[in-house]
C-alpha positions as CSV (number, residue, x, y, z in Angstrom):
1,M,212.0,-88.7,67.8
2,A,208.7,-90.0,65.9
3,A,210.9,-90.0,62.8
4,L,212.9,-92.9,64.4
5,L,210.0,-95.2,64.5
6,P,209.6,-96.5,61.1
7,L,213.5,-97.3,61.4
8,R,213.2,-99.1,64.6
9,E,214.2,-102.5,63.3
10,H,217.4,-101.2,61.9
11,I,218.7,-99.1,64.6
12,A,221.5,-100.6,66.7
13,T,223.4,-97.5,67.8
14,L,222.0,-94.1,68.5
15,S,223.9,-90.9,69.7
16,L,221.6,-88.4,71.2
17,G,224.2,-86.8,73.4
18,R,223.9,-83.1,74.2
19,S,220.5,-82.8,72.4
20,K,217.3,-81.5,74.1
21,I,215.8,-84.7,74.8
22,G,214.4,-85.8,78.1
23,D,212.3,-88.3,79.9
24,G,209.4,-87.8,77.2
25,A,211.6,-89.2,74.5
26,A,212.0,-92.5,76.6
27,A,208.8,-94.0,75.4
28,T,209.9,-93.7,71.7
29,L,213.5,-95.0,72.5
30,A,212.0,-98.0,74.3
31,K,210.5,-98.9,71.0
32,L,213.8,-99.4,69.3
33,S,213.9,-103.1,69.7
34,R,217.4,-103.8,68.2
35,L,219.1,-101.1,70.2
36,E,222.5,-102.1,71.5
37,R,224.4,-98.7,72.1
38,L,222.7,-95.6,73.5
39,D,224.6,-92.3,74.2
40,L,222.5,-89.9,76.2
41,H,225.4,-87.9,77.6
42,E,224.4,-84.4,78.8
43,T,220.8,-84.6,78.2
44,A,217.8,-84.1,80.4
45,I,217.1,-87.8,80.8
46,G,216.3,-88.8,84.4
47,D,214.9,-91.7,86.3
48,A,211.7,-91.7,84.8
49,G,213.1,-92.1,81.4
50,I,215.5,-94.7,82.3
51,T,212.8,-97.0,83.9
52,Q,211.3,-97.0,80.5
53,L,214.6,-97.8,78.7
54,V,214.6,-101.3,80.2
55,A,212.4,-102.5,77.4
56,C,215.6,-102.2,75.3
57,T,216.5,-105.9,76.3
58,R,219.5,-105.9,73.7
59,L,221.2,-102.8,75.3
60,R,225.0,-103.4,75.9
61,S,226.3,-99.7,76.3
62,L,224.5,-97.0,78.0
63,N,226.2,-93.4,78.4
64,L,224.4,-91.4,81.0
65,Y,227.3,-89.1,81.7
66,G,226.0,-85.5,83.0
67,T,222.3,-86.6,83.1
68,K,219.6,-86.3,85.8
69,V,219.9,-90.1,86.6
70,G,219.9,-91.1,90.2
71,D,219.6,-94.3,92.4
72,A,215.9,-95.2,91.0
73,G,217.4,-95.1,87.6
74,V,220.3,-97.1,88.3
75,T,218.3,-99.7,90.2
76,A,216.0,-100.2,87.3
77,L,219.0,-100.9,85.0
78,A,219.4,-104.3,86.8
79,K,216.7,-105.6,84.4
80,L,219.2,-105.3,81.5
81,G,220.9,-108.6,81.9
82,G,223.2,-108.0,78.8
83,L,224.4,-104.4,79.9
84,E,228.2,-104.4,79.6
85,R,229.2,-100.9,79.8
86,L,227.6,-98.0,81.8
87,Y,228.9,-94.5,81.9
88,L,227.7,-92.7,85.1
89,W,230.1,-89.9,85.9
90,R,228.6,-86.5,86.7
91,T,225.2,-88.1,87.7
92,A,223.2,-88.2,91.2
93,A,223.8,-92.1,91.3
94,S,225.1,-93.1,94.8
95,A,227.9,-95.5,95.3
96,T,225.6,-97.9,97.1
97,A,223.1,-98.1,94.1
98,T,226.1,-98.4,91.8
99,S,227.5,-101.4,93.7
100,Q,224.2,-103.0,94.0
101,L,223.9,-102.8,90.2
102,Q,227.3,-104.2,89.6
103,A,226.4,-107.3,92.1
104,A,223.0,-107.9,90.0
105,L,225.0,-107.6,86.7
106,P,228.5,-109.1,87.3
107,G,229.7,-108.7,83.8
108,L,228.9,-105.0,83.9
109,H,231.7,-102.5,83.7
110,V,230.8,-99.0,85.2
111,E,232.8,-95.9,84.3
112,L,232.4,-93.2,87.2
113,A,235.0,-90.8,85.9
114,A,236.4,-89.8,82.5
115,D,239.1,-91.8,81.2
116,L,241.9,-89.4,80.7
117,P,245.4,-90.1,79.2
118,E,248.5,-90.4,81.3
119,P,249.8,-86.6,82.1
120,M,252.8,-85.5,80.3
121,T,256.0,-85.6,82.0
122,A,259.4,-83.8,81.1
123,G,261.6,-85.7,78.7
124,Q,265.0,-85.1,77.3
125,G,265.9,-81.8,75.4
126,G,263.1,-79.9,77.4
127,G,260.2,-81.6,75.5
128,R,257.3,-83.1,77.1
129,R,256.4,-86.8,76.4
130,R,253.6,-89.1,77.5
131,R,254.5,-91.8,80.0
132,G,254.1,-95.5,79.0
């Protein structure tokens, strides 16, 4: 993580999904002042780490799918006025905390489940086709 610091003015998108990072990495991530998109899916990041990430004031998209983030982390995200998209499925975040966050950030779109394609249906000739 420390190797990222010399590049902090140049990093706008960072994907750390499925890596071994946790709350300890958040202090370094918080120093990435130009960060706009951050993917932390399936990492050990939790509420303590998220509260540090609010220093990333340019953050627009945050993927927390499958993390340890709960209500305290979600509540802290209200400080990110520019946040537009948040992925929260498979977290400990409650519906109440999520609703309060959406009320605080009206332009925020929260994904609470995987966006899967339409199921296949039987078509003519026995083949299967997508609806739509």
